[in-house]
Backbone as CSV, one residue per row, in Angstrom:
resi,resn,N_x,N_y,N_z,CA_x,CA_y,CA_z,C_x,C_y,C_z
1,UNK,25.434,-0.459,68.790,24.384,-0.932,67.894,23.815,0.228,67.082
2,UNK,23.616,1.372,67.706,23.071,2.518,67.001,24.050,3.058,65.969
3,UNK,25.341,3.025,66.336,26.367,3.498,65.408,26.407,2.611,64.170
4,UNK,26.337,1.312,64.424,26.356,0.367,63.304,25.135,0.557,62.422
5,UNK,23.987,0.772,63.080,22.763,0.956,62.321,22.834,2.226,61.491
6,UNK,23.366,3.302,62.065,23.499,4.565,61.347,24.449,4.423,60.174
7,UNK,25.521,3.695,60.397,26.490,3.474,59.308,25.865,2.688,58.169
8,UNK,25.082,1.686,58.549,24.401,0.868,57.535,23.427,1.698,56.722
9,UNK,22.676,2.578,57.379,21.712,3.419,56.687,22.413,4.361,55.723
10,UNK,23.555,4.942,56.159,24.309,5.834,55.281,24.839,5.081,54.081
11,UNK,25.301,3.843,54.322,25.825,3.036,53.221,24.745,2.740,52.193
12,UNK,23.555,2.405,52.668,22.437,2.143,51.768,22.066,3.390,50.984
13,UNK,22.049,4.546,51.680,21.677,5.785,51.008,22.696,6.142,49.945
14,UNK,23.979,5.962,50.274,25.026,6.270,49.301,24.945,5.346,48.093
15,UNK,24.615,4.079,48.370,24.492,3.098,47.279,23.351,3.469,46.347
16,UNK,22.229,3.858,46.932,21.069,4.274,46.130,21.412,5.497,45.298
17,UNK,22.109,6.469,45.952,22.473,7.672,45.229,23.444,7.371,44.100
18,UNK,24.349,6.407,44.328,25.373,6.094,43.338,24.782,5.367,42.138
19,UNK,23.914,4.438,42.433,23.390,3.593,41.357,21.964,3.954,40.930
20,UNK,21.320,4.878,41.629,19.930,5.201,41.325,19.744,5.737,39.928
21,UNK,20.576,6.693,39.516,20.450,7.290,38.187,20.658,6.258,37.091
22,UNK,21.649,5.394,37.300,21.916,4.347,36.311,20.744,3.380,36.205
23,UNK,20.161,3.069,37.347,19.021,2.146,37.342,17.834,2.757,36.625
24,UNK,17.596,4.051,36.878,16.495,4.730,36.199,16.725,4.747,34.694
25,UNK,17.978,5.049,34.284,18.301,5.078,32.861,18.123,3.706,32.231
26,UNK,18.583,2.664,32.913,18.451,1.307,32.391,16.990,0.917,32.248
27,UNK,16.189,1.231,33.235,14.758,0.915,33.165,14.085,1.676,32.030
28,UNK,14.519,2.913,31.841,13.949,3.717,30.762,14.253,3.108,29.410
29,UNK,15.514,2.708,29.213,15.900,2.102,27.940,15.149,0.797,27.697
30,UNK,14.984,0.002,28.737,14.239,-1.259,28.602,12.782,-0.983,28.232
31,UNK,12.217,0.049,28.860,10.817,0.375,28.584,10.652,0.875,27.162
32,UNK,11.570,1.737,26.724,11.491,2.263,25.364,11.624,1.168,24.318
33,UNK,12.390,0.112,24.654,12.617,-0.957,23.682,11.357,-1.759,23.379
34,UNK,10.356,-1.684,24.270,9.129,-2.450,24.052,7.940,-1.549,23.741
35,UNK,8.199,-0.274,23.507,7.097,0.628,23.178,6.519,0.295,21.808
36,UNK,5.213,0.381,21.655,4.618,0.201,20.323,4.986,1.356,19.413
37,UNK,5.336,1.046,18.161,5.689,2.079,17.206,4.428,2.676,16.582
38,UNK,4.574,3.850,15.989,3.430,4.531,15.388,2.951,3.797,14.147
39,UNK,1.652,3.601,14.033,1.059,3.045,12.824,0.813,4.193,11.854
40,UNK,1.286,4.034,10.619,1.168,5.092,9.625,0.533,4.547,8.355
41,UNK,-0.047,5.437,7.584,-0.685,5.067,6.326,0.358,4.998,5.223
42,UNK,0.336,3.911,4.465,1.191,3.799,3.292,0.558,4.608,2.163
43,UNK,1.345,5.443,1.532,0.826,6.349,0.508,0.736,5.636,-0.843
44,UNK,-0.326,4.846,-0.983,-0.580,4.121,-2.226,-2.042,4.341,-2.609
45,UNK,-2.315,4.457,-3.902,-3.658,4.808,-4.365,-4.233,3.722,-5.267
46,UNK,-5.543,3.565,-5.179,-6.249,2.734,-6.127,-6.418,3.483,-7.443
47,UNK,-7.156,2.888,-8.359,-7.315,3.482,-9.689,-8.417,4.542,-9.721
48,UNK,-8.212,5.543,-10.593,-9.261,6.506,-10.889,-9.595,7.477,-9.790
49,UNK,-8.623,7.835,-8.932,-8.866,8.807,-7.868,-7.757,9.856,-7.874
50,UNK,-8.053,11.020,-7.260,-7.033,12.051,-7.130,-6.249,11.859,-5.836
51,UNK,-5.439,12.847,-5.474,-4.587,12.722,-4.289,-5.370,12.706,-2.982
52,UNK,-6.647,13.103,-3.043,-7.517,13.060,-1.860,-8.445,11.855,-1.882
53,UNK,-8.179,10.914,-2.797,-8.980,9.702,-2.949,-10.422,9.994,-3.358
54,UNK,-10.609,11.079,-4.095,-11.913,11.395,-4.671,-11.952,10.841,-6.089
55,UNK,-13.045,10.156,-6.416,-13.158,9.522,-7.735,-13.185,10.581,-8.834
56,UNK,-12.396,10.353,-9.876,-12.282,11.293,-10.989,-13.377,11.061,-12.024
57,UNK,-13.646,12.091,-12.781,-14.651,11.999,-13.841,-14.115,11.187,-15.008
58,UNK,-15.033,10.599,-15.767,-14.651,9.831,-16.938,-13.822,10.651,-17.909
59,UNK,-12.781,10.044,-18.471,-11.903,10.726,-19.402,-10.750,11.455,-18.759
60,UNK,-10.754,11.576,-17.413,-9.675,12.259,-16.706,-8.430,11.376,-16.652
61,UNK,-7.265,11.984,-16.806,-6.022,11.215,-16.707,-5.760,10.836,-15.258
62,UNK,-5.437,9.569,-15.030,-5.130,9.112,-13.681,-3.745,9.625,-13.282
63,UNK,-3.619,10.271,-12.098,-2.333,10.853,-11.710,-1.354,9.870,-11.087
64,UNK,-1.799,8.638,-10.820,-0.947,7.698,-10.088,-0.504,6.484,-10.909
65,UNK,-1.322,6.058,-11.840,-1.039,4.845,-12.600,-0.601,5.199,-14.018
66,UNK,0.441,4.520,-14.491,0.931,4.711,-15.852,1.122,3.357,-16.528
67,UNK,1.233,3.388,-17.843,1.554,2.187,-18.610,3.074,2.114,-18.744
68,UNK,3.683,1.121,-18.128,5.144,1.004,-18.138,5.635,-0.028,-19.139
69,UNK,4.716,-0.702,-19.809,5.108,-1.673,-20.825,3.882,-2.166,-21.570
70,UNK,4.047,-2.487,-22.838,2.937,-3.006,-23.634,3.477,-3.738,-24.847
71,UNK,2.676,-4.671,-25.327,3.010,-5.356,-26.578,2.353,-4.684,-27.775
72,UNK,1.581,-3.633,-27.528,0.919,-2.924,-28.628,1.952,-2.155,-29.445
73,UNK,2.007,-2.371,-30.746,2.964,-1.630,-31.578,2.640,-0.140,-31.610
74,UNK,3.688,0.654,-31.611,3.548,2.111,-31.739,2.556,2.673,-30.727
75,UNK,2.711,2.258,-29.472,1.828,2.781,-28.429,2.022,4.286,-28.293
76,UNK,0.941,5.055,-28.192,1.046,6.523,-28.243,1.728,7.162,-27.045
77,UNK,1.463,6.702,-25.832,2.080,7.302,-24.636,1.875,6.377,-23.451
78,UNK,2.250,6.830,-22.274,2.160,5.977,-21.084,1.023,6.360,-20.157
79,UNK,0.140,7.240,-20.576,-0.946,7.710,-19.713,-2.043,6.667,-19.554
80,UNK,-2.750,6.770,-18.442,-3.984,6.003,-18.261,-5.113,6.990,-17.997
81,UNK,-6.341,6.582,-18.348,-7.497,7.469,-18.226,-8.664,6.728,-17.587
82,UNK,-9.498,7.489,-16.878,-10.713,6.918,-16.310,-11.622,6.503,-17.457
83,UNK,-12.062,5.249,-17.427,-12.842,4.675,-18.527,-14.211,5.333,-18.638
84,UNK,-14.731,5.310,-19.864,-16.057,5.861,-20.157,-16.848,4.855,-20.986
85,UNK,-18.187,4.975,-20.974,-19.013,4.037,-21.740,-18.890,4.276,-23.235
86,UNK,-19.207,3.258,-23.998,-19.074,3.344,-25.449,-19.995,4.398,-26.053
87,UNK,-21.108,4.712,-25.389,-22.040,5.697,-25.946,-21.428,7.087,-26.018
88,UNK,-20.422,7.356,-25.156,-19.762,8.661,-25.179,-19.093,8.924,-26.519
89,UNK,-18.642,7.851,-27.152,-17.881,7.997,-28.390,-18.635,7.447,-29.604
90,UNK,-19.822,6.914,-29.375,-20.621,6.403,-30.469,-20.035,5.188,-31.146
91,UNK,-19.270,4.380,-30.387,-18.664,3.183,-30.980,-19.181,1.905,-30.319
92,UNK,-20.435,1.926,-29.934,-21.018,0.778,-29.239,-21.263,-0.399,-30.174
93,UNK,-21.557,-0.148,-31.422,-21.920,-1.257,-32.299,-23.203,-1.899,-31.805
94,UNK,-23.144,-3.202,-31.599,-24.318,-3.911,-31.084,-24.334,-3.985,-29.568
95,UNK,-23.339,-3.398,-28.910,-23.254,-3.457,-27.445,-24.198,-2.445,-26.804
96,UNK,-24.593,-2.673,-25.531,-25.434,-1.703,-24.814,-24.712,-0.368,-24.683
97,UNK,-25.454,0.702,-24.494,-24.865,2.039,-24.449,-23.925,2.234,-23.269
98,UNK,-24.124,1.475,-22.182,-23.240,1.619,-21.025,-22.108,0.594,-21.026
99,UNK,-21.923,-0.121,-22.140,-20.839,-1.081,-22.256,-19.499,-0.340,-22.111
100,UNK,-18.522,-0.902,-21.355,-18.443,-2.216,-20.725,-18.877,-2.238,-19.267
101,UNK,-19.448,-1.128,-18.779,-19.789,-1.079,-17.355,-20.915,-2.042,-16.993
102,UNK,-21.637,-2.511,-17.978,-22.700,-3.469,-17.684,-22.142,-4.855,-17.348
103,UNK,-20.857,-5.091,-17.634,-20.251,-6.387,-17.308,-19.088,-6.257,-16.331
104,UNK,-18.553,-5.055,-16.152,-17.429,-4.867,-15.233,-17.896,-4.802,-13.785
105,UNK,-16.994,-5.182,-12.875,-17.262,-5.059,-11.437,-17.456,-3.589,-11.074
106,UNK,-18.342,-3.331,-10.140,-18.622,-1.956,-9.723,-17.834,-1.608,-8.468
107,UNK,-17.671,-0.302,-8.241,-16.949,0.175,-7.063,-17.515,1.519,-6.635
108,UNK,-17.634,1.716,-5.331,-18.093,3.001,-4.797,-16.921,3.897,-4.409
109,UNK,-15.707,3.373,-4.461,-14.535,4.129,-4.004,-13.532,4.427,-5.102
110,UNK,-13.606,3.708,-6.219,-12.613,3.858,-7.284,-13.259,3.733,-8.649
111,UNK,-12.493,4.064,-9.680,-12.984,3.974,-11.055,-12.051,3.105,-11.882
112,UNK,-12.601,2.486,-12.919,-11.797,1.728,-13.864,-10.927,2.697,-14.678
113,UNK,-9.721,2.250,-14.983,-8.873,3.021,-15.883,-8.532,2.173,-17.098
114,UNK,-8.207,2.863,-18.180,-7.949,2.208,-19.452,-6.606,2.672,-19.997
115,UNK,-5.949,1.871,-20.812,-4.632,2.260,-21.325,-4.708,3.322,-22.407
116,UNK,-3.819,4.281,-22.283,-3.465,5.228,-23.350,-4.461,6.321,-23.682
117,UNK,-5.734,6.015,-23.783,-6.664,7.059,-24.204,-7.963,6.965,-23.433
118,UNK,-8.756,7.995,-23.543,-9.963,8.066,-22.711,-11.115,7.225,-23.248
119,UNK,-10.979,6.702,-24.446,-12.014,5.823,-24.992,-11.598,4.376,-24.758
120,UNK,-12.173,3.781,-23.715,-11.776,2.429,-23.350,-12.125,1.401,-24.410
121,UNK,-12.977,1.757,-25.339,-13.424,0.798,-26.349,-12.675,0.898,-27.672
122,UNK,-11.737,1.859,-27.772,-11.063,2.075,-29.044,-9.735,1.338,-29.149
123,UNK,-9.473,0.411,-28.242,-8.221,-0.340,-28.293,-8.212,-1.268,-29.506
124,UNK,-7.013,-1.653,-29.967,-6.947,-2.561,-31.134,-7.676,-3.870,-30.859
125,UNK,-8.403,-4.341,-31.838,-9.179,-5.574,-31.661,-8.295,-6.816,-31.628
126,UNK,-6.998,-6.660,-31.935,-6.094,-7.812,-31.877,-5.818,-8.244,-30.446
127,UNK,-5.956,-7.316,-29.497,-5.701,-7.633,-28.101,-4.218,-7.603,-27.782
128,UNK,-3.847,-6.899,-26.713,-2.439,-6.788,-26.336,-2.292,-6.842,-24.813
129,UNK,-1.038,-6.805,-24.370,-0.704,-6.817,-22.939,-0.338,-5.392,-22.519
130,UNK,-0.827,-4.993,-21.341,-0.538,-3.659,-20.820,-0.107,-3.780,-19.351
131,UNK,1.014,-3.152,-19.021,1.494,-3.116,-17.637,1.056,-1.813,-16.982
132,UNK,0.095,-1.899,-16.058,-0.335,-0.740,-15.275,0.521,-0.699,-14.002
133,UNK,1.236,0.400,-13.767,2.159,0.460,-12.622,1.953,1.719,-11.794
134,UNK,2.243,1.569,-10.508,2.253,2.702,-9.584,3.449,2.560,-8.654
135,UNK,4.103,3.679,-8.347,5.214,3.686,-7.399,4.728,4.155,-6.030
136,UNK,5.282,3.571,-4.963,4.961,4.016,-3.609,6.213,3.936,-2.749
137,UNK,6.323,4.861,-1.801,7.531,5.027,-0.991,7.306,4.480,0.423
138,UNK,8.274,3.726,0.919,8.176,3.162,2.272,9.305,3.650,3.168
139,UNK,9.884,4.793,2.850,10.945,5.350,3.678,10.439,5.576,5.103
140,UNK,11.184,5.059,6.080,10.816,5.218,7.484,9.945,4.118,8.044
141,UNK,9.459,3.208,7.198,8.600,2.122,7.665,9.430,0.900,8.082
142,UNK,8.921,0.178,9.061,9.458,-1.141,9.390,8.840,-2.126,8.407
143,UNK,9.661,-2.681,7.509,9.129,-3.446,6.385,8.301,-4.650,6.827
144,UNK,8.685,-5.290,7.913,7.953,-6.476,8.363,6.539,-6.143,8.816
145,UNK,6.260,-4.856,9.076,4.939,-4.451,9.563,4.024,-3.974,8.443
146,UNK,4.562,-3.776,7.253,3.770,-3.216,6.151,2.798,-4.264,5.621
147,UNK,1.548,-3.866,5.474,0.510,-4.741,4.909,-0.400,-3.911,4.020
148,UNK,-0.526,-4.331,2.765,-1.350,-3.623,1.789,-2.413,-4.592,1.267
149,UNK,-3.673,-4.268,1.491,-4.775,-5.121,1.057,-5.518,-4.438,-0.087
150,UNK,-5.660,-5.168,-1.190,-6.298,-4.624,-2.387,-7.447,-5.512,-2.832
151,UNK,-8.453,-4.893,-3.432,-9.436,-5.593,-4.260,-9.183,-5.161,-5.697
152,UNK,-9.261,-6.095,-6.640,-8.954,-5.720,-8.017,-9.764,-6.551,-9.000
153,UNK,-9.891,-6.005,-10.204,-10.515,-6.707,-11.324,-9.855,-6.188,-12.593
154,UNK,-9.806,-7.031,-13.633,-9.143,-6.643,-14.880,-9.860,-7.259,-16.067
155,UNK,-9.815,-6.542,-17.178,-10.382,-7.025,-18.437,-9.222,-7.199,-19.419
156,UNK,-8.888,-8.444,-19.825,-9.613,-9.661,-19.508,-9.038,-10.392,-18.282
157,UNK,-7.745,-10.344,-18.077,-7.126,-11.027,-16.951,-5.811,-10.343,-16.626
158,UNK,-5.239,-10.678,-15.455,-4.019,-9.984,-15.034,-3.201,-10.835,-14.091
159,UNK,-1.914,-10.518,-14.028,-1.015,-11.015,-13.002,-0.394,-9.824,-12.290
160,UNK,-0.059,-10.008,-10.997,0.382,-8.899,-10.152,1.852,-9.083,-9.792
161,UNK,2.613,-7.991,-9.925,4.037,-7.982,-9.597,4.316,-6.852,-8.610
162,UNK,5.225,-7.102,-7.659,5.731,-6.040,-6.792,7.251,-6.075,-6.853
163,UNK,7.826,-4.967,-7.248,9.275,-4.867,-7.445,9.793,-5.973,-8.360
164,UNK,8.988,-6.302,-9.361,9.381,-7.283,-10.359,9.099,-8.721,-10.002
165,UNK,8.611,-8.983,-8.795,8.314,-10.348,-8.352,6.841,-10.664,-8.567
166,UNK,6.553,-11.759,-9.255,5.169,-12.150,-9.529,4.530,-12.727,-8.272
167,UNK,3.411,-12.138,-7.855,2.684,-12.621,-6.681,1.502,-13.489,-7.075
168,UNK,1.122,-13.465,-8.337,0.055,-14.331,-8.844,0.568,-15.047,-10.079
169,UNK,-0.068,-16.140,-10.406,0.348,-16.927,-11.575,-0.883,-17.395,-12.349
170,UNK,-1.753,-16.436,-12.653,-2.964,-16.752,-13.400,-2.611,-17.264,-14.785
171,UNK,-3.296,-18.305,-15.222,-3.125,-18.791,-16.588,-3.898,-17.852,-17.508
172,UNK,-3.247,-16.749,-17.876,-3.909,-15.708,-18.656,-3.933,-16.109,-20.127
173,UNK,-4.670,-17.150,-20.426,-4.689,-17.667,-21.791,-5.648,-16.898,-22.697
174,UNK,-6.400,-15.954,-22.105,-7.345,-15.120,-22.844,-8.497,-15.907,-23.448
175,UNK,-8.740,-17.086,-22.930,-9.911,-17.834,-23.375,-11.146,-17.257,-22.711
176,UNK,-12.308,-17.685,-23.157,-13.560,-17.102,-22.668,-13.723,-17.258,-21.165
177,UNK,-13.166,-18.332,-20.587,-13.341,-18.553,-19.154,-12.221,-17.924,-18.329
178,UNK,-11.403,-17.072,-18.917,-10.334,-16.401,-18.187,-10.678,-14.948,-17.859
179,UNK,-11.922,-14.571,-18.076,-12.304,-13.189,-17.779,-12.296,-12.947,-16.277
180,UNK,-11.606,-11.881,-15.838,-11.500,-11.564,-14.414,-12.118,-10.206,-14.096
181,UNK,-13.011,-9.725,-14.945,-13.505,-8.374,-14.751,-14.827,-8.321,-14.003
182,UNK,-15.507,-9.441,-13.837,-16.808,-9.398,-13.188,-16.702,-9.391,-11.661
183,UNK,-16.040,-10.375,-11.036,-15.891,-10.310,-9.574,-14.573,-9.631,-9.194
184,UNK,-14.591,-8.876,-8.105,-13.349,-8.317,-7.570,-12.629,-9.390,-6.762
185,UNK,-11.311,-9.371,-6.825,-10.504,-10.372,-6.152,-9.569,-9.696,-5.156
186,UNK,-9.394,-10.286,-3.964,-8.526,-9.669,-2.958,-7.084,-10.172,-3.060
187,UNK,-6.163,-9.351,-2.626,-4.780,-9.770,-2.459,-4.179,-8.967,-1.314
188,UNK,-3.379,-9.625,-0.476,-2.678,-8.971,0.626,-1.185,-9.014,0.313
189,UNK,-0.562,-7.849,0.301,0.854,-7.742,-0.040,1.647,-7.404,1.216
190,UNK,2.611,-8.250,1.544,3.511,-8.019,2.673,4.938,-8.292,2.231
191,UNK,5.867,-7.877,3.061,7.272,-8.165,2.770,7.499,-9.674,2.709
192,UNK,6.851,-10.389,3.620,7.018,-11.849,3.674,6.442,-12.528,2.433
193,UNK,5.307,-12.027,1.937,4.692,-12.665,0.769,5.550,-12.481,-0.481
194,UNK,6.244,-11.353,-0.585,7.127,-11.115,-1.730,8.346,-12.031,-1.658
195,UNK,8.915,-12.165,-0.458,10.074,-13.047,-0.280,9.681,-14.495,-0.545
196,UNK,8.485,-14.879,-0.082,8.020,-16.250,-0.305,7.833,-16.543,-1.788
197,UNK,7.554,-15.501,-2.579,7.375,-15.673,-4.015,8.704,-15.650,-4.775
198,UNK,9.801,-15.534,-4.028,11.119,-15.570,-4.654,11.777,-14.223,-4.853
199,UNK,11.174,-13.152,-4.333,11.734,-11.821,-4.488,12.594,-11.413,-3.313
200,UNK,13.119,-10.205,-3.376,13.961,-9.673,-2.296,13.154,-8.862,-1.295
201,UNK,11.881,-8.691,-1.540,11.022,-7.982,-0.602,10.820,-6.530,-0.974
202,UNK,10.281,-5.792,-0.025,10.029,-4.370,-0.206,11.310,-3.571,-0.001
203,UNK,11.323,-2.338,-0.485,12.465,-1.445,-0.314,12.165,-0.439,0.784
204,UNK,13.064,-0.364,1.768,12.855,0.559,2.875,13.158,1.994,2.481
205,UNK,14.003,2.174,1.498,14.311,3.515,1.009,14.199,3.500,-0.511
206,UNK,13.719,4.601,-1.050,13.508,4.627,-2.485,12.133,4.098,-2.837
207,UNK,11.913,3.877,-4.116,10.580,3.566,-4.604,10.316,2.064,-4.674
208,UNK,9.063,1.718,-4.431,8.546,0.374,-4.672,7.534,0.482,-5.810
209,UNK,7.411,-0.582,-6.581,6.518,-0.545,-7.743,5.576,-1.737,-7.733
210,UNK,4.283,-1.458,-7.866,3.298,-2.512,-8.050,2.807,-2.447,-9.490
211,UNK,2.735,-3.605,-10.139,2.353,-3.676,-11.552,1.281,-4.726,-11.754
212,UNK,0.224,-4.339,-12.461,-0.789,-5.282,-12.915,-0.565,-5.497,-14.411
213,UNK,-0.164,-6.696,-14.783,0.055,-7.023,-16.199,-1.262,-7.536,-16.774
214,UNK,-1.969,-6.647,-17.454,-3.309,-6.934,-17.957,-3.226,-7.414,-19.402
215,UNK,-3.895,-8.522,-19.681,-3.978,-9.031,-21.046,-5.397,-8.827,-21.573
216,UNK,-5.476,-8.262,-22.751,-6.759,-8.033,-23.386,-6.959,-9.045,-24.509
217,UNK,-8.086,-9.739,-24.475,-8.351,-10.779,-25.473,-8.728,-10.157,-26.815
218,UNK,-8.310,-10.775,-27.917,-8.765,-10.314,-29.242,-10.278,-10.428,-29.334
219,UNK,-10.898,-9.404,-29.911,-12.351,-9.400,-30.005,-12.762,-8.393,-31.066
220,UNK,-13.965,-8.562,-31.552,-14.509,-7.571,-32.478,-14.753,-6.259,-31.735
221,UNK,-14.699,-5.155,-32.449,-14.945,-3.853,-31.830,-16.408,-3.745,-31.375
222,UNK,-16.652,-3.094,-30.233,-15.658,-2.482,-29.345,-14.955,-3.534,-28.484
223,UNK,-13.662,-3.313,-28.236,-12.840,-4.295,-27.524,-12.194,-3.641,-26.307
224,UNK,-12.946,-3.440,-25.220,-12.414,-2.700,-24.073,-11.399,-3.505,-23.273
225,UNK,-10.557,-2.778,-22.574,-9.652,-3.368,-21.585,-9.502,-2.359,-20.465
226,UNK,-9.278,-2.824,-19.267,-9.144,-1.886,-18.158,-8.722,-2.566,-16.884
227,UNK,-8.529,-1.745,-15.861,-8.094,-2.219,-14.549,-8.827,-1.446,-13.470
228,UNK,-9.269,-2.170,-12.450,-9.880,-1.566,-11.264,-9.100,-2.031,-10.046
229,UNK,-8.640,-1.089,-9.220,-7.924,-1.426,-7.981,-8.498,-0.593,-6.848
230,UNK,-8.894,-1.253,-5.773,-9.327,-0.602,-4.542,-8.307,-0.880,-3.450
231,UNK,-7.887,0.138,-2.728,-7.006,-0.037,-1.568,-7.887,-0.067,-0.331
232,UNK,-8.057,-1.240,0.252,-8.921,-1.362,1.429,-8.162,-1.149,2.734
233,UNK,-6.850,-1.372,2.724,-6.013,-1.117,3.904,-4.565,-1.048,3.448
234,UNK,-3.813,-0.099,4.000,-2.396,0.037,3.657,-1.688,0.733,4.814
235,UNK,-1.136,-0.047,5.736,-0.516,0.516,6.924,0.800,-0.165,7.228
236,UNK,1.558,0.460,8.103,2.810,-0.102,8.589,3.296,0.726,9.753
237,UNK,4.251,0.199,10.498,4.809,0.915,11.638,6.040,1.706,11.224
238,UNK,6.176,2.892,11.799,7.370,3.692,11.604,8.250,3.576,12.839
239,UNK,9.434,4.156,12.801,10.376,4.023,13.912,10.141,5.009,15.032
240,UNK,8.950,5.607,15.105,8.640,6.590,16.140,7.508,6.062,17.004
241,UNK,7.676,5.997,18.343,6.585,5.534,19.202,5.359,6.437,19.094
242,UNK,4.223,5.879,19.479,2.983,6.632,19.466,3.111,7.887,20.336
243,UNK,2.576,9.052,19.920,2.663,10.278,20.721,2.113,10.120,22.130
244,UNK,0.989,9.421,22.269,0.408,9.232,23.604,1.336,8.413,24.488
245,UNK,2.036,7.449,23.880,2.973,6.626,24.644,4.153,7.460,25.099
246,UNK,4.668,8.306,24.211,5.787,9.172,24.575,5.405,10.115,25.705
247,UNK,4.168,10.616,25.680,3.712,11.486,26.763,3.712,10.724,28.083
248,UNK,3.223,9.481,28.033,3.204,8.655,29.241,4.592,8.377,29.762
249,UNK,5.527,8.122,28.864,6.915,7.880,29.269,7.494,9.122,29.935
250,UNK,7.270,10.287,29.296,7.784,11.531,29.858,7.223,11.816,31.230
251,UNK,5.933,11.592,31.398,5.295,11.811,32.690,5.862,10.859,33.731
252,UNK,6.012,9.595,33.320,6.547,8.603,34.255,7.958,8.929,34.677
253,UNK,8.800,9.329,33.742,10.182,9.675,34.070,10.244,10.902,34.971
254,UNK,9.335,11.850,34.754,9.309,13.037,35.610,8.999,12.662,37.049
255,UNK,8.032,11.757,37.219,7.663,11.313,38.568,8.822,10.581,39.218
256,UNK,9.474,9.690,38.457,10.628,8.955,38.984,11.737,9.912,39.373
257,UNK,11.986,10.941,38.495,13.047,11.907,38.784,12.765,12.703,40.044
258,UNK,11.510,13.145,40.227,11.152,13.893,41.416,11.288,13.043,42.682
259,UNK,10.858,11.790,42.578,10.967,10.901,43.735,12.420,10.645,44.089
260,UNK,13.267,10.464,43.073,14.688,10.202,43.326,15.349,11.425,43.957
261,UNK,14.987,12.626,43.449,15.569,13.852,43.984,15.154,14.074,45.422
262,UNK,13.886,13.744,45.708,13.380,13.917,47.069,14.089,12.970,48.015
263,UNK,14.292,11.720,47.551,14.972,10.735,48.399,16.409,11.151,48.664
264,UNK,17.035,11.716,47.623,18.439,12.092,47.735,18.630,13.246,48.712
265,UNK,17.626,14.171,48.727,17.737,15.324,49.638,17.379,14.934,51.069
């Protein structure tokens, strides 16, 4: 009986030694497969701020947003500038000195930008369409986890596109009741929302482009147009687990390894 018992114990020990390492490896792989990935900030900017998200002074060129299309004939360039009041240029006419800021939505985090030049009121009174665009990179992100939340306002109205797919369908008829510059409006952009709108979604490598197609209504001078965008949240998961989680995994594996080595000896 003792011989049989001793043989059984040796067999069990040999089995543990033979399959123990494989079992530890399998458990490790299973555990890693369910680890939470790192949450990272999407590098996208609202209007009128620098690379540190500090609001720029009036008349400063915006470093992130450009004009990528317009119906204005002989448009001078693709730059956008932080808007300034009409009193700066003496072209107020009968408007208040702080026009158009007396009617535009306010923001504590961003500034309005205007197409082409630093005088937001010197645009042609015929009214034209301007595409304000910004590129952002999602290399390394899990696209299904990306979520970008914006508040925006436009003079006079706008539609929003991501990678060429329209996410809004405002009837931008430029009538008096189509003004969208007074209240800020929210929009949440995800890979799923772009696909639902008929697009192919976000790009995991290379550039993504968000465009606000702003229409300016014909009006007597001064005839301002502009865009305000606030980024309230922009995050997504990358393919790297959280550092604290990796530390926990390493510690756990070390303990398992020491216990296995002790049992084996």
